[in-house]
N, C-alpha and C positions, 0 to 999 in steps of 0.2 A: 503492497499499500502507500511505504513512505517512498519508491521508487516512482511510482507512478504520479503520485503529487510535486516530489521533483519534477521529474518531467512535464510537465502541467507548468510549472512553474520558467521554468529556460525555453520550453521550444517556441512558444510565439516569438520571442526577443530573437531568437538563432533564424528561424524562418525569414522573421521582418529584414533583419541584418541582410540576408543571402538576396532579397529584394531590392535592396539598395545595391549591394555589390553586383551584381546581376543588370542593373539599369544602366550601369559605368561601360557603353557600348564599344568607344573606343581605346581604352587603359585601364586595365582592374589595377589597383592598389595590390603593394605585397600584402600578404595576409598577415606576416607579423607583424607591424608597426598598427595596420585595424584591430589585431587581436590585442594587442598591449593597450590601446586605446578603449576597447573593451573592459579587460580588465580595470584599469585605472578609473572607468567610469563607475565600476562595479563596489572599487575602494571607497570612492568619496560620496558614494549613499550611509556609510557611515556617522561620519563625522554632520554629516548634511541633517542626517535623522536625529543625532544627538540636538544640535544646534535648534532646531524646530521645534522638538521636544522640549528643551526647557524655554525656550522662548514660549509656547502655547501652555506653561503650566504656568508662567508666570504672569499672563494675559488674562487667560482661563477663557480665550476667545472661542471656544471648540462646546464653551458649556449649554447643553439644551435649552435655557432660557435667551441666548444670547441673539441680538436681533440680526436684520439681515446685513444692516450695517458694518457690526463687528465682522459678522462671515466674509462679508467683501473684503473688508481690510486684511484679515489675518489669510483671504486665500490668496490673496497680491503680496501682501509684505512680509509675511512669513514663510506659509508653504512656498509659491513661485521665487519671490525672490531670492532664499537662503539656499533651495534646489538648484537653479539654474545657473546662480552666482558660483556652487561649489564646480557643475558642470564645464560651466564658461574658462574658470582655471585649469582645466583639463585642456579642454580645447587652444588656448590662447597659447599658453607656456609649452607645452608637450606637441599637441598636433601642428601648431602651424609651423614649427622649425624644423617639422621632420621635413628633410632633402628629396622624400618622394611627393611630399605635396606639390607636387608643378602646374595644377590646373584647377580652374572653379569647383569644378566635381566636386576634387577631393575635401572641400569643406563638410562640404555634406557626410559623405563617406564618413570621415573621421570623428562630426559631431553627431552623427547618428549612433555611432560604434561607440561614442561614452555615454549617452542617451541610454540605449539601449541595454548596455552594461549596470547603468543604473536600476534600471528599471528589472531586469533580471534578481539583482541580489534582494531587490525592495519587493518582487515578487515570494520571493523564498523566504523572506521575512514574514511577507503577511500571510501564506499559506502555511507553513508550521505555527503561526502563533497561537497560542492554547488558548488565548481568552477569547479569539476569534472560532463559532459556530462555523460548520459549511466550508469546511477549506476548499471543496470540489467548485461548490458555487463562487467562492472568492475570485478560485484560479483562472474561471471560465469567464466571468466575468472584468477578469482585471486583461485576456488574453485579448477580447474585443473592444476592451473599452482604454485601459491605463495604459498599458505597453505601446498600443498604437499613438496615444497621445502624446507620451513622451519622445517616440521618433519625430513627431509632428512639432514638436519644441527644436530639435535636434536639428532638422529639417530646417526651420527659421532662424535658428542661428546658425548653421552648417554654409547657408545658402549666401548670407551676408560677410563669414569669416572669408567662404572663398572670393568674395570680392574685394575683399580687405587685401587678401594675400595681395592681388596682382594693380594694386591702389598705385596712383602717381605720386604718392609721399607718405609720410609717416601721417601728418595729421586725418588726411582721408581716411587712412586705412585702419586706425584710431577709432574715429567716427563709424568706419560701419559695420569693426566686431561691436562694438557698444550699442549700433542700431539693432544689430541682430539678436546681442542680448536681452533689448531692452522688447522684442518682439516676443522673445522666449521666454520671458515673465508674464507679459500680458497676457498669452495663450493659455499659461500653466495656470495662471490666477481665474480666469474665464471658465475653466473646465474644472479647478477645483472650487469655485462660488457656485457651480451646477450641481454638482455631485452633493456637494455637504447641506444647498439649501432645497434641494429635493423633497425632503421630510417637511418642510413648511411651505413651500408652493409646485405642489406637482404636476401644474402647468410648464414648469420650466423642463420638463423632461421631451419639449419639442425643443427646445434650443439646444439638448443634448443629440439629440439627432441631427440637427441641421449639423454641428457642430462633427459629426464623425463625416459626414459629407462630404464637408471642406479638408479635414484632414486629409482624404484621401485625392481629393483634387489638387491639393496642394503637391502631396508627394508624387504625381504622374506629372505635372505639371513645372515643378522646379527641378525635378531629376532631366527632364528632358532639355528643357533650358541651359542647365549648365552642362548636361552630357553635349551639348550642342557648340558649346566655345573650347570645347575641346580642339589643342593645337594638332593632333592624332587625326581627327576628323577632316581638319583643314586640308593635312598630306595626305589620308584619304581621297578626299575629292579632288584635288589638284594628280595625283595619280589616275584615278578614274576620267580626267577630263581631256589628260594627255592623248595624243592622235596617235595611233597605230603607227609603232616605228621611232615617233619620236624620241630623239637621246639616243636611240643606238648607234650613232656616230660619234657621236661627240666624242673626243678625247679623252680617256680615261687619266683619272688624277690620280698620282701614284699616291699609295697607302704609306 
């Protein structure tokens, strides 16, 4: 039973990671640095959870009597801000400086690897938490909602970190990176607010459905756009457009 529950926890993030990895059609990243980003994302789950839990106890914002405004503030400034900031540290100070990070799509690959590593350990902690009843239900719900949501925050962050990597200057690069972090925090806050507020406002379930559809639209559109910016794609197009026999009689450059 424990092995099956563990598979329920780890398979959804791995399958989603494969989706993003295979969407890079022109140059796949080496597996090792992506895997290490995944592991580091899992590692920062612990300090992020500890920090978030500590502040939650101080503010008591999850008290059943808390109003919607308190839930709103907690979702954005406690959960979203803390968790996405820890992920951003890994993306900005490990992934960003990797020599393999050589095209805009790599921002999405590395940021989603960090986000899904985070989601994997978070899944394990939730599913094996003895205080939570219905581990199967928790695992399945998280597979369809929480795991894609974490990937969504990673795509938002990674899209702009990928743009930042090839910006014209340090100021522009820093602004683009911070904008990606900002979008990830906002998206995370919106999702958590909807989930936590559902018992108070059942009609918000419609918003959750819209959010889920938006997640997959962004997945396909963001990965398509960044993949098309690959320098390897441009080289491939040049080869396809080259006239038959063109270049065959050109003198060879000595190696």
